[in-house]
C-alpha positions as CSV (number, residue, x, y, z in Angstrom):
1,X,17.3,-14.8,24.2
2,X,16.4,-18.3,23.9
3,X,18.0,-21.2,21.4
4,X,14.6,-22.0,20.5
5,X,14.2,-23.1,16.8
6,X,10.8,-22.0,15.3
7,X,8.8,-23.8,12.7
8,X,8.4,-20.3,10.9
9,X,9.7,-16.8,11.3
10,X,7.4,-14.1,9.9
11,X,9.3,-10.6,9.2
12,X,6.6,-7.9,9.4
13,X,3.3,-7.4,11.2
14,X,1.1,-5.5,8.9
15,X,-1.2,-6.6,6.1
16,X,0.7,-9.6,5.2
17,X,2.3,-10.6,8.5
18,X,-0.7,-10.4,10.4
19,X,-2.5,-13.0,8.3
20,X,0.8,-15.2,8.1
21,X,0.9,-15.4,11.7
22,X,-2.7,-16.2,12.1
23,X,-2.8,-18.8,9.3
24,X,0.5,-20.7,10.4
25,X,-0.3,-20.8,14.1
26,X,-3.9,-22.1,13.7
27,X,-2.4,-24.8,11.3
28,X,-0.1,-25.9,14.3
29,X,3.1,-24.2,13.6
30,X,5.2,-22.4,16.2
31,X,5.8,-18.8,14.8
32,X,8.0,-16.0,15.7
33,X,7.0,-12.4,14.3
34,X,9.8,-9.8,14.0
35,X,8.7,-6.2,13.7
36,X,11.0,-3.4,13.3
37,X,8.9,-1.0,15.2
38,X,7.4,-0.8,18.7
39,X,4.1,-2.1,20.0
40,X,1.5,0.3,19.7
41,X,-0.2,1.8,22.9
42,X,-3.5,3.2,23.6
43,X,-2.2,6.7,23.8
44,X,-1.0,6.3,20.3
45,X,-4.6,6.8,19.1
46,X,-6.1,9.4,21.5
47,X,-9.3,10.7,20.0
48,X,-9.7,14.5,19.6
49,X,-10.9,16.0,22.9
50,X,-14.4,17.4,23.0
51,X,-15.0,20.7,21.4
52,X,-11.7,20.5,19.3
53,X,-12.0,21.8,15.7
54,X,-12.3,18.9,13.2
55,X,-11.8,21.3,10.2
56,X,-8.9,19.8,8.2
57,X,-6.3,22.4,6.9
58,X,-3.0,22.2,5.1
59,X,-0.5,22.8,7.8
60,X,2.6,23.7,6.3
61,X,4.4,24.6,9.6
62,X,3.7,21.3,10.9
63,X,5.3,19.7,7.8
64,X,8.2,21.9,8.1
65,X,8.7,21.3,11.7
66,X,8.7,17.3,11.1
67,X,11.0,17.7,8.3
68,X,13.4,19.5,10.6
69,X,13.1,16.8,13.0
70,X,13.9,14.1,10.6
71,X,10.8,13.2,8.6
72,X,11.6,15.1,5.6
73,X,10.3,12.5,3.2
74,X,7.2,11.2,5.3
75,X,6.0,15.0,5.8
76,X,5.2,15.2,2.1
77,X,2.5,12.4,2.5
78,X,-0.8,14.0,1.8
79,X,-2.5,12.9,4.9
80,X,0.6,13.6,7.2
81,X,-0.1,15.7,10.2
82,X,1.0,16.5,13.8
83,X,-1.5,13.9,15.0
84,X,-0.4,11.1,12.9
85,X,3.4,11.7,12.5
86,X,4.4,9.1,15.1
87,X,3.0,6.6,12.9
88,X,5.6,7.3,10.2
89,X,9.3,6.6,10.3
90,X,12.1,9.1,11.0
91,X,13.8,9.4,7.5
92,X,17.1,10.6,9.1
93,X,17.4,7.0,10.8
94,X,15.6,5.2,7.7
95,X,17.2,6.9,4.6
96,X,16.8,5.7,1.1
97,X,18.1,7.2,-2.2
98,X,16.8,7.9,-5.8
99,X,18.4,8.6,-9.1
100,X,19.1,12.4,-9.8
101,X,15.9,13.9,-11.1
102,X,13.6,10.8,-10.3
103,X,12.5,11.3,-6.8
104,X,10.3,8.6,-5.1
105,X,8.2,9.3,-2.1
106,X,8.6,6.4,-0.1
107,X,6.1,6.5,2.8
108,X,6.8,4.1,5.6
109,X,5.5,3.1,9.0
110,X,7.3,0.8,11.6
111,X,5.2,-0.2,14.5
112,X,3.1,-3.4,15.2
113,X,0.6,-3.2,12.5
114,X,2.9,-1.5,10.0
115,X,0.9,0.7,7.5
116,X,-2.4,-0.7,8.5
117,X,-2.6,2.3,10.8
118,X,-2.3,4.7,8.0
119,X,-4.1,3.1,5.1
120,X,-7.7,4.2,4.3
121,X,-9.3,0.7,5.1
122,X,-10.6,0.7,1.4
123,X,-10.3,-2.9,0.1
124,X,-11.0,-3.9,-3.6
125,X,-10.5,-7.1,-5.4
126,X,-8.4,-7.4,-8.4
127,X,-9.9,-9.3,-11.5
128,X,-8.6,-11.0,-14.4
129,X,-8.6,-7.7,-16.2
130,X,-5.6,-7.3,-13.8
131,X,-4.2,-10.8,-13.7
132,X,-4.3,-11.7,-17.5
133,X,-2.9,-8.6,-19.1
134,X,-0.7,-10.2,-22.0
135,X,2.6,-9.9,-23.2
136,X,5.1,-7.1,-23.6
137,X,8.8,-6.8,-24.6
138,X,9.1,-10.6,-24.7
139,X,8.0,-11.1,-21.1
140,X,4.6,-12.0,-20.0
141,X,2.7,-9.5,-17.7
142,X,0.2,-12.3,-16.7
143,X,0.1,-13.6,-13.5
144,X,0.6,-17.2,-12.7
145,X,-2.9,-17.3,-11.1
146,X,-6.3,-16.4,-12.1
147,X,-9.1,-14.7,-10.3
148,X,-10.7,-18.0,-9.7
149,X,-7.6,-19.1,-8.0
150,X,-7.7,-16.3,-5.5
151,X,-11.4,-15.7,-5.0
152,X,-11.9,-18.1,-2.2
153,X,-9.2,-16.3,-0.4
154,X,-10.7,-13.0,-0.9
155,X,-13.8,-14.2,0.6
156,X,-12.0,-15.3,3.7
157,X,-10.4,-12.1,4.2
158,X,-13.6,-10.1,4.0
159,X,-15.3,-12.2,6.2
160,X,-12.7,-12.1,8.8
161,X,-12.3,-8.5,8.9
162,X,-15.8,-7.3,8.2
163,X,-16.2,-5.3,5.0
164,X,-18.9,-2.9,4.2
165,X,-19.7,-2.6,0.5
166,X,-22.5,-2.9,-2.3
167,X,-23.0,-5.5,-5.0
168,X,-22.5,-3.8,-8.1
169,X,-21.9,-6.5,-11.1
170,X,-18.9,-4.7,-12.5
171,X,-16.8,-7.1,-14.3
172,X,-13.3,-5.4,-13.7
173,X,-14.2,-4.8,-9.9
174,X,-15.7,-8.1,-8.5
175,X,-18.0,-7.9,-5.7
176,X,-17.2,-9.4,-2.3
177,X,-18.6,-10.6,0.9
178,X,-20.1,-7.6,2.7
179,X,-21.7,-7.3,6.1
180,X,-23.8,-4.3,5.0
181,X,-24.2,-1.4,2.6
182,X,-22.5,2.0,3.1
183,X,-24.4,5.1,2.4
184,X,-23.4,8.0,0.1
185,X,-23.8,11.5,1.2
186,X,-26.7,13.6,-0.5
187,X,-24.0,15.4,-2.6
188,X,-22.3,12.0,-3.6
189,X,-25.8,10.7,-4.6
190,X,-26.4,13.8,-7.0
191,X,-22.7,13.1,-8.1
192,X,-23.3,9.5,-9.0
193,X,-26.8,10.4,-10.7
194,X,-25.1,13.2,-12.9
195,X,-22.0,11.1,-13.9
196,X,-23.6,7.8,-14.7
197,X,-26.3,9.6,-16.9
198,X,-23.7,11.6,-18.6
199,X,-21.1,8.8,-19.1
200,X,-22.9,5.4,-18.6
201,X,-19.6,3.4,-18.7
202,X,-18.3,5.4,-15.4
203,X,-19.6,3.8,-12.3
204,X,-19.8,5.6,-8.9
205,X,-20.1,3.4,-6.2
206,X,-19.6,3.5,-2.3
207,X,-16.3,2.7,-0.8
208,X,-15.5,-1.0,0.0
209,X,-14.2,-0.4,3.5
210,X,-13.0,-2.6,6.5
211,X,-14.4,-2.0,9.8
212,X,-12.4,0.0,12.3
213,X,-9.9,-2.0,14.5
214,X,-10.1,-0.2,17.9
215,X,-8.0,-2.8,19.3
216,X,-5.2,-1.3,17.0
217,X,-2.9,-4.6,17.1
218,X,-4.0,-6.4,13.8
219,X,-6.7,-9.1,14.3
220,X,-4.5,-11.7,12.8
221,X,-1.9,-11.2,15.6
222,X,-4.5,-11.2,18.1
223,X,-6.0,-14.4,16.9
224,X,-2.7,-16.0,16.7
225,X,-1.9,-15.1,20.0
226,X,-4.8,-17.1,21.3
227,X,-3.4,-20.4,19.9
228,X,-0.3,-19.9,22.3
229,X,2.0,-20.7,19.3
230,X,3.0,-17.1,18.6
231,X,5.8,-15.1,19.9
232,X,6.2,-11.4,18.9
233,X,9.6,-9.4,18.9
234,X,9.0,-5.8,18.4
235,X,11.9,-3.4,17.8
236,X,13.5,-6.1,15.9
237,X,15.3,-4.7,12.7
238,X,15.8,-7.5,10.3
239,X,19.2,-7.2,8.5
240,X,19.3,-10.5,6.6
241,X,18.2,-13.8,6.0
242,X,20.6,-16.6,7.3
243,X,21.6,-19.1,4.8
244,X,23.2,-22.5,5.2
245,X,26.4,-22.6,3.4
246,X,26.1,-26.2,2.1
247,X,22.4,-26.4,1.3
248,X,21.5,-22.7,0.4
249,X,18.5,-23.1,2.4
250,X,17.2,-20.5,4.9
251,X,17.9,-21.2,8.6
252,X,16.8,-18.1,10.3
253,X,17.0,-14.3,10.5
254,X,19.5,-11.9,11.7
255,X,18.1,-8.6,13.5
256,X,19.3,-5.7,15.2
257,X,17.6,-4.5,18.5
258,X,16.2,-1.1,17.6
259,X,17.0,0.5,20.9
260,X,19.8,-1.6,22.2
261,X,21.6,-1.9,18.8
262,X,22.6,-5.4,19.8
263,X,22.5,-8.1,16.9
264,X,20.7,-11.3,17.5
265,X,20.1,-14.6,15.2
266,X,16.9,-16.5,15.4
267,X,16.3,-20.0,13.9
268,X,13.6,-21.5,11.9
269,X,12.7,-24.0,9.3
270,X,10.8,-21.6,7.2
271,X,11.2,-17.9,6.7
272,X,8.0,-15.8,5.5
273,X,8.7,-12.2,4.2
274,X,6.1,-9.7,5.0
275,X,8.0,-6.7,5.3
276,X,6.5,-4.6,2.5
277,X,7.6,-4.4,-1.1
278,X,10.7,-2.6,-0.7
279,X,11.9,-3.7,2.6
280,X,11.7,-7.4,1.4
281,X,13.4,-7.0,-1.7
282,X,16.1,-5.0,0.2
283,X,16.5,-7.9,2.7
284,X,16.7,-10.5,-0.1
285,X,19.5,-8.5,-1.7
286,X,21.3,-7.8,1.6
287,X,21.2,-11.6,2.1
288,X,23.7,-12.4,-0.6
289,X,26.0,-15.2,0.2
290,X,28.4,-17.9,-1.3
291,X,25.2,-19.7,-2.2
292,X,23.3,-16.9,-3.5
293,X,25.9,-14.5,-4.5
294,X,23.6,-11.8,-6.1
295,X,20.9,-12.1,-3.4
296,X,18.1,-14.6,-2.5
297,X,16.0,-15.6,-5.4
298,X,18.2,-13.7,-8.0
299,X,19.4,-16.4,-10.2
300,X,17.6,-15.1,-12.9
301,X,18.8,-11.5,-12.4
302,X,15.1,-10.4,-11.8
303,X,15.2,-9.5,-7.9
304,X,14.4,-6.0,-7.7
305,X,13.3,-5.4,-11.2
306,X,10.0,-4.7,-12.5
307,X,9.2,-2.5,-9.5
308,X,5.9,-0.4,-9.9
309,X,3.6,2.1,-8.2
310,X,0.4,3.6,-9.2
311,X,0.5,7.1,-10.9
312,X,-1.2,9.4,-8.6
313,X,-3.3,12.7,-9.1
314,X,-5.4,14.9,-7.0
315,X,-8.4,17.3,-7.6
316,X,-9.8,19.2,-4.7
317,X,-12.5,21.9,-4.4
318,X,-15.8,23.1,-2.9
319,X,-19.4,22.7,-3.8
320,X,-20.9,26.0,-4.4
321,X,-24.5,26.7,-2.7
322,X,-24.0,23.6,-0.4
323,X,-22.8,24.6,3.0
324,X,-21.7,22.3,5.8
325,X,-20.9,18.6,5.8
326,X,-22.7,15.3,6.3
327,X,-22.1,12.7,8.8
328,X,-22.4,9.0,7.9
329,X,-23.8,6.6,10.4
330,X,-23.9,3.6,8.0
331,X,-20.4,2.5,8.8
332,X,-18.6,2.5,12.4
333,X,-16.4,5.3,12.6
334,X,-12.8,5.5,14.1
335,X,-12.5,8.2,16.9
336,X,-8.8,8.8,16.2
337,X,-9.0,9.0,12.4
338,X,-12.4,10.7,12.1
339,X,-15.0,10.3,9.4
340,X,-14.3,7.8,6.4
341,X,-16.4,6.7,3.5
342,X,-17.0,8.1,0.1
343,X,-17.3,7.0,-3.5
344,X,-15.2,5.0,-5.9
345,X,-15.0,5.2,-9.6
346,X,-13.6,2.0,-11.0
347,X,-11.3,1.9,-14.2
348,X,-13.4,2.6,-17.3
349,X,-10.7,2.9,-20.0
350,X,-9.2,0.3,-22.3
351,X,-11.1,-2.6,-21.0
352,X,-12.9,-4.8,-23.6
353,X,-11.7,-2.6,-26.3
354,X,-9.2,0.2,-26.8
355,X,-11.2,3.5,-25.7
356,X,-8.0,5.7,-25.3
357,X,-5.0,5.1,-27.8
358,X,-2.7,7.6,-26.1
359,X,-1.8,4.8,-23.2
360,X,-2.1,1.2,-22.2
361,X,-4.4,0.1,-19.5
362,X,-6.2,2.7,-17.4
363,X,-7.1,4.6,-14.0
364,X,-9.5,4.7,-11.2
365,X,-10.5,7.2,-8.5
366,X,-11.4,7.4,-5.0
367,X,-12.8,10.2,-3.3
368,X,-15.4,12.1,-1.0
369,X,-18.1,14.8,-1.6
370,X,-19.5,16.8,1.4
371,X,-18.0,14.7,4.1
372,X,-15.0,16.9,5.1
373,X,-15.7,19.2,8.2
374,X,-15.9,22.9,7.2
375,X,-16.5,26.0,9.3
376,X,-20.2,27.0,9.5
377,X,-21.5,28.7,6.6
378,X,-18.6,27.5,4.3
379,X,-19.3,25.4,1.3
380,X,-19.0,21.8,1.2
381,X,-15.6,20.3,0.1
382,X,-14.8,17.6,-2.4
383,X,-11.6,15.8,-3.1
384,X,-10.6,12.9,-5.6
385,X,-7.6,11.1,-5.9
386,X,-6.5,9.2,-9.1
387,X,-4.5,6.0,-9.3
388,X,-3.2,5.1,-12.8
389,X,-1.8,1.8,-13.8
390,X,1.9,2.1,-14.8
391,X,3.5,-0.6,-16.7
392,X,6.1,-3.0,-15.2
393,X,9.5,-1.9,-16.7
394,X,12.7,-4.1,-16.2
395,X,15.0,-1.0,-15.3
396,X,12.6,0.3,-12.6
397,X,14.1,-1.5,-9.8
398,X,15.1,-1.9,-6.1
399,X,18.9,-2.1,-5.5
400,X,21.4,-1.3,-2.5
401,X,23.0,1.8,-2.2
402,X,26.6,0.9,-1.3
403,X,27.4,4.4,0.1
404,X,24.3,4.9,2.4
405,X,23.4,2.8,5.5
406,X,20.3,3.3,7.9
407,X,21.0,3.7,11.8
408,X,21.5,0.0,12.4
409,X,24.3,-0.2,9.7
410,X,22.1,-2.0,7.0
411,X,22.6,-0.8,3.5
412,X,19.9,1.5,2.3
413,X,17.5,0.9,-0.5
414,X,18.1,2.9,-4.0
415,X,14.7,3.2,-5.7
416,X,14.4,3.8,-9.4
417,X,10.8,4.3,-10.7
418,X,10.9,6.3,-13.8
419,X,8.0,7.3,-15.9
420,X,7.5,7.1,-19.8
421,X,5.5,8.8,-22.3
422,X,2.8,6.2,-21.6
423,X,2.5,7.1,-18.0
424,X,2.6,10.8,-18.6
425,X,-0.2,10.5,-21.1
426,X,-2.2,8.4,-18.6
427,X,-1.6,11.1,-15.8
428,X,-2.8,13.8,-18.1
429,X,-6.0,12.2,-19.0
430,X,-6.6,11.2,-15.4
431,X,-6.7,14.9,-14.3
432,X,-8.7,15.9,-17.5
433,X,-11.4,13.3,-16.9
434,X,-11.7,14.2,-13.2
435,X,-12.0,17.8,-13.9
436,X,-14.4,17.2,-16.6
437,X,-16.8,15.4,-14.1
438,X,-16.5,17.7,-11.2
439,X,-17.1,20.7,-13.6
440,X,-20.2,18.8,-15.1
441,X,-21.5,18.7,-11.6
442,X,-20.8,22.5,-11.0
443,X,-18.3,22.0,-8.5
444,X,-15.4,24.7,-8.0
445,X,-12.1,23.2,-8.5
446,X,-9.3,24.7,-6.1
447,X,-6.4,22.7,-7.3
448,X,-5.7,19.8,-9.7
449,X,-2.4,18.1,-10.6
450,X,0.0,15.3,-10.2
451,X,3.7,14.7,-10.4
452,X,3.8,16.5,-13.7
453,X,2.8,19.7,-11.8
454,X,-0.1,21.9,-10.8
455,X,-2.9,22.8,-13.1
456,X,-3.0,26.8,-13.1
457,X,-0.5,27.2,-10.1
458,X,-1.2,31.0,-9.8
459,X,-5.0,30.2,-9.0
460,X,-4.1,27.7,-6.4
461,X,-5.1,28.5,-2.5
462,X,-5.9,32.0,-3.0
463,X,-7.4,32.3,0.4
464,X,-4.7,30.8,2.3
465,X,-1.9,32.7,3.9
466,X,1.1,33.6,1.8
467,X,3.4,31.1,3.3
468,X,1.0,28.3,3.2
469,X,0.5,29.0,-0.7
470,X,4.1,29.3,-1.3
471,X,4.9,26.0,0.4
472,X,2.1,24.2,-1.3
473,X,3.2,25.3,-4.8
474,X,6.9,24.7,-4.2
475,X,6.2,21.3,-2.7
476,X,3.3,19.9,-4.7
477,X,5.4,17.9,-7.4
478,X,7.3,15.8,-4.9
479,X,4.3,15.5,-2.5
480,X,2.7,13.8,-5.6
481,X,5.7,12.0,-6.9
482,X,5.6,8.5,-7.7
483,X,5.2,6.9,-4.4
484,X,2.3,9.1,-3.2
485,X,-0.2,6.5,-4.0
486,X,1.5,4.2,-1.4
487,X,0.6,1.2,-3.7
488,X,4.1,0.3,-4.4
489,X,4.7,-3.5,-5.6
490,X,7.0,-5.8,-7.9
491,X,10.5,-6.7,-7.4
492,X,10.2,-10.3,-6.5
493,X,7.5,-11.2,-9.1
494,X,5.9,-14.5,-9.0
495,X,5.6,-16.7,-12.4
496,X,5.5,-20.1,-13.7
497,X,9.0,-20.2,-15.0
498,X,12.1,-19.8,-12.6
499,X,13.9,-18.1,-15.6
500,X,11.4,-15.3,-15.7
501,X,10.3,-14.6,-12.1
502,X,11.5,-14.9,-8.6
503,X,8.7,-16.7,-7.0
504,X,6.6,-19.5,-7.9
505,X,2.5,-19.4,-8.0
506,X,2.7,-20.1,-4.2
507,X,4.9,-17.2,-3.2
508,X,7.7,-19.6,-2.8
509,X,11.3,-18.6,-3.7
510,X,12.4,-20.7,-6.7
511,X,16.1,-20.8,-5.3
512,X,15.3,-21.1,-1.7
513,X,12.6,-23.4,-1.1
514,X,11.8,-22.7,2.4
515,X,11.6,-18.9,1.8
516,X,8.2,-17.2,1.0
517,X,7.4,-13.7,0.2
518,X,3.7,-12.7,0.4
519,X,3.7,-8.8,0.3
520,X,3.4,-6.5,-2.7
521,X,7.0,-7.4,-3.9
522,X,5.3,-10.5,-5.5
523,X,2.9,-8.7,-7.9
524,X,3.4,-8.9,-11.6
525,X,1.2,-5.9,-12.3
526,X,-0.2,-3.3,-10.2
527,X,-3.8,-2.6,-11.4
528,X,-5.7,0.4,-10.5
529,X,-7.1,-0.9,-7.0
530,X,-5.2,-0.9,-3.7
531,X,-2.8,-4.0,-3.3
532,X,-4.0,-4.5,0.4
533,X,-6.7,-7.1,0.1
534,X,-4.8,-9.1,-2.6
535,X,-1.7,-9.1,-0.4
536,X,-3.9,-10.5,2.3
537,X,-5.6,-13.1,0.3
538,X,-2.1,-14.2,-1.2
539,X,-0.8,-14.6,2.2
540,X,-3.6,-17.0,3.2
541,X,-3.1,-18.9,0.2
542,X,0.7,-19.3,0.6
543,X,0.3,-20.1,4.3
544,X,-2.0,-22.9,3.5
545,X,0.3,-24.4,1.0
546,X,3.1,-23.9,3.5
547,X,1.5,-25.9,6.3
548,X,0.5,-28.6,3.8
549,X,4.0,-28.9,2.5
550,X,5.6,-28.7,5.8
551,X,3.6,-31.6,7.3
552,X,4.5,-33.5,4.3
553,X,8.3,-32.7,5.1
554,X,8.8,-31.1,1.9
555,X,10.1,-27.9,3.4
């Protein structure tokens, strides 16, 4: 290892880290990216061999095997399978804890690109319906930025990645910069017509999805490498941010070599955390020192607090009298992951007026009709997942477990993400409204439910084997626990007041001026769309600020 001092260290190489590397190197900074997992290889993404069956089934045996091998949490993810299991962590080596009776499903991926290898490539913009949500419990849930502040950065992300979508003029789901319009299947078109004619406030639109990256390494990392100012160290498990004992400033990062288990320290003038919501908070807490005894950025006692995730639900079934499935040639497909595309139903409750008094905020859906491969002659299948906005609660938080450590001796995260009556009512309405829509279209429901449980469990999966049916029923609640949406955020919220937030409006830590956090931990509220696009846009905005202030010698 050299004694080189970098302009900036970026921790993480996923949605945030890739863009941080690109933006900082292209502005002249020498950057080191630390990634806890290995480089991805071509063989990690081998396509299905010719003639291999493409019919997807719930393989309980594969999940049981993975659990026995140490992936006992990851195997609960909805899309987990033998083909994808190498893109998820081993829970035995990467443990975490939750309070008794409050299980949280933390789905994780450690490799170059992080969870970009397991997200659905659906990217949606947040709006001022999300950023300006008002006050509650004496603390503002408003972000310190508006849609107009972030819109130019949304543009840049979409133009860089290449996003397929349609202009819809939906106020709470702003349109973006699209390269082409994706198509809906014949069944999705019929679904759209039926739903919008029955409930005009419910819009059914095509996915807004990113072109597949067949290079596998994030485009931002590849562009940063072209500058000659990027170094990437894989298998580098960050354990703490190093702090100058006199000034309280960040001076570098200590990490553990994942394979050799040796400890190293690297120096930099700036540290940018892009490690993912829970990991970044965990790092900041584990970096407690004499200048920051409660963790970095915790002078107001807010680090780790107001942790959130979206409340998930599932409704699956088939379309009688409509056999087979339909291919989509309007968007490039990925030979490893298989067909993508589908429909979005943006939030329609409690927007400009209170339409459902039983809960605050609302929910949205993402799904497919007629795209899933089925055996010849079998009816087409549909599936919808609901994403409900949970409120930020002070007591939902990330802390360190003093008794549990990971394989590299780093204290594990303790995750509390409890639900209230508000979320219970919201999830019940999610399932009810989705069942209402698919029933209106004549679809047959095979199962529906959320973390509160299955609807009609005795009727679920009647055609499956006894083992698969039993395992599905027993595991459903934990597989659909909080965390199943994989949209966790909060814990290092941004704001205008250092007494009421951890970060300023440019993702800069109030207490450590040369520390920035640009992943989902900076979120103030979590909305009903996926956080990925917003994380990327915020990262570009923060890095633009970093480069400007660094040039002015303010960092």
